[in-house]
C-alpha positions in Angstrom: 22.4 2.8 -6.1 24.6 1.7 -3.2 21.6 1.3 -0.8 19.9 -1.0 -3.3 22.9 -3.3 -3.5 23.3 -3.3 0.3 19.6 -4.0 0.6 19.8 -7.0 -1.7 22.9 -8.3 0.1 21.3 -7.9 3.6 18.1 -9.6 2.3 20.0 -12.6 1.0 22.0 -12.9 4.3 18.9 -12.6 6.3 17.2 -15.4 4.3 20.3 -17.6 4.8 20.3 -17.0 8.5 16.6 -17.9 8.6 17.3 -21.1 6.7 20.2 -22.0 9.0 18.0 -21.6 12.0 16.4 -25.0 11.1 19.9 -26.6 11.1 20.7 -25.2 14.6 21.9 -28.5 16.1 24.1 -29.5 13.1 25.6 -26.5 11.3 25.4 -23.8 14.1 26.9 -26.0 16.9 29.4 -23.2 17.7 26.6 -21.0 19.1 26.0 -21.2 22.9 23.1 -23.3 24.1 21.3 -20.3 25.4 20.6 -19.1 21.8 17.8 -21.3 20.5 16.4 -21.8 17.0 13.8 -19.0 17.4 16.4 -16.4 18.3 18.4 -17.2 15.1 15.2 -17.2 13.1 14.1 -13.7 14.4 17.6 -12.4 13.8 17.2 -13.4 10.2 13.9 -11.7 10.0 15.3 -8.4 11.4 18.2 -8.6 8.8 15.7 -9.1 6.0 13.5 -6.2 7.2 16.6 -3.9 7.3 17.5 -5.0 3.8 14.0 -4.2 2.5 14.0 -0.8 4.1 17.3 0.0 2.4 16.0 -1.4 -0.8 12.9 0.8 -1.0 14.4 3.9 0.6 13.9 6.8 -1.8 16.9 8.9 -2.5 16.0 12.5 -3.0 18.6 13.2 -5.7 17.8 10.2 -7.9 15.5 10.1 -10.9 16.7 13.2 -12.7 14.3 15.5 -10.9 15.0 19.2 -10.9 15.4 20.4 -7.3 14.5 24.0 -6.9 14.0 26.3 -4.0 10.5 26.7 -2.8 11.0 30.4 -3.0 11.3 30.4 -6.8 8.4 31.1 -9.1 8.5 30.2 -12.8 8.0 32.9 -15.5 6.2 31.6 -18.5 6.2 32.7 -22.2 3.3 31.9 -24.5 -0.2 30.6 -23.8 -1.9 27.2 -23.3 0.0 24.1 -24.4 2.6 26.3 -26.2 3.9 28.0 -23.0 7.4 27.4 -21.7 9.3 28.4 -18.6 11.8 31.1 -19.6 13.1 32.1 -16.2 12.6 31.9 -12.4 11.9 34.8 -10.1 12.4 34.7 -6.3 9.1 35.0 -4.5 8.9 37.8 -2.0 8.9 36.6 1.6 5.8 37.3 3.6 
């Protein structure tokens, strides 16, 4: 959840930086003359990309999935659609 919020925040900041790059001579006067409009624009793109990566980063513990060891094998009771998992058995190592 925290990564999603941070991703949205970074995305918005990146879009603002990209928009401010067009007002380089008026709003961003405090920047040195060696930093031109394209540098500010590409910095905004990098910030947006980082935000998107954080936004779509899958967290392994989310979603209510059951995390089990790869060594465990389910033991079923019943047949067909009526079968249920009743226990787990550790698989013998080969």
